[in-house]
C-alpha positions as CSV (number, residue, x, y, z in Angstrom):
1,M,-74.9,57.3,-19.4
2,L,-73.7,55.9,-22.7
3,T,-70.7,54.1,-21.3
4,G,-71.5,53.6,-17.7
5,R,-68.1,55.0,-16.7
6,I,-67.9,58.6,-16.0
7,W,-64.0,58.8,-16.4
8,L,-64.2,57.3,-19.7
9,A,-66.7,59.6,-20.9
10,A,-64.6,62.5,-19.6
11,V,-61.4,61.2,-21.4
12,V,-63.3,60.7,-24.8
13,T,-64.9,64.2,-24.4
14,L,-61.5,65.8,-23.5
15,I,-59.9,64.2,-26.6
16,G,-62.6,65.6,-28.8
17,F,-62.4,69.0,-27.2
18,Y,-58.6,68.8,-27.8
19,A,-58.9,67.6,-31.4
20,L,-61.4,70.4,-32.3
21,H,-59.1,73.2,-30.9
22,V,-55.8,72.2,-32.7
23,P,-56.9,73.1,-36.2
24,V,-58.1,76.5,-35.2
25,W,-55.8,77.4,-32.4
26,G,-52.6,75.4,-32.9
27,W,-50.8,72.9,-30.7
28,G,-49.6,75.4,-28.1
29,F,-53.0,76.8,-27.3
30,A,-54.6,73.4,-27.6
31,L,-52.0,71.9,-25.0
32,G,-52.9,74.7,-22.6
33,G,-56.6,74.0,-23.3
34,L,-56.1,70.4,-22.7
35,V,-54.7,71.1,-19.1
36,S,-57.4,73.5,-18.4
37,G,-60.1,71.4,-19.9
38,A,-58.9,68.5,-17.7
39,A,-59.2,70.6,-14.7
40,A,-62.6,71.9,-15.7
41,M,-63.7,68.4,-16.4
42,A,-62.6,67.2,-13.1
43,F,-64.3,70.1,-11.3
44,F,-67.5,69.3,-13.2
45,I,-67.3,65.5,-12.4
46,W,-66.7,66.5,-8.7
47,R,-69.4,69.2,-8.4
48,K,-71.8,68.5,-11.3
49,D,-72.6,72.2,-11.6
50,L,-73.2,73.5,-15.2
51,F,-73.5,77.1,-14.1
52,A,-70.1,76.9,-12.5
53,M,-68.7,75.6,-15.8
54,M,-70.2,78.4,-17.6
55,V,-68.7,81.0,-15.3
56,F,-65.3,79.2,-15.6
57,H,-65.5,79.3,-19.5
58,M,-66.5,82.9,-19.5
59,S,-63.6,83.7,-17.1
60,T,-61.0,81.9,-19.2
61,D,-62.3,83.6,-22.4
62,A,-62.2,87.0,-20.7
63,I,-58.5,86.4,-19.7
64,G,-57.6,85.4,-23.3
65,L,-59.7,87.9,-25.2
66,V,-59.9,91.0,-22.9
67,V,-57.2,91.0,-20.2
68,A,-54.2,89.7,-22.1
69,P,-54.5,92.2,-25.0
70,L,-54.6,94.9,-22.6
71,F,-51.0,94.1,-21.6
72,S,-49.7,93.4,-25.1
73,E,-48.6,95.7,-27.9
74,W,-49.9,93.7,-30.9
75,W,-53.3,95.1,-30.9
76,K,-52.1,98.7,-31.1
77,K,-50.5,98.1,-34.5
78,P,-53.0,98.2,-37.4
79,P,-53.2,95.0,-39.7
80,L,-51.2,95.2,-42.9
81,F,-54.4,95.5,-45.0
82,W,-55.2,98.7,-43.2
83,R,-52.2,100.5,-44.3
84,L,-52.5,102.8,-47.2
85,P,-49.8,103.1,-49.8
């Protein structure tokens, strides 16, 4: 380990994760990502199971990218640039 302290490494990693998501996804998503990232980080530290983290990541992506759009109306409307004059 670089620091010798697993919780310090977790906090530094979580801050980096948060900082990289803010420019792309915005503050609201990044705050939610910070909470879920902290939960995932704690689970990984507790279990030390990379495969479980991969399943966790795929499931959270599936909720945001597949399940949520199924229950919303925004995706049914074509984008502005698709409209013909």
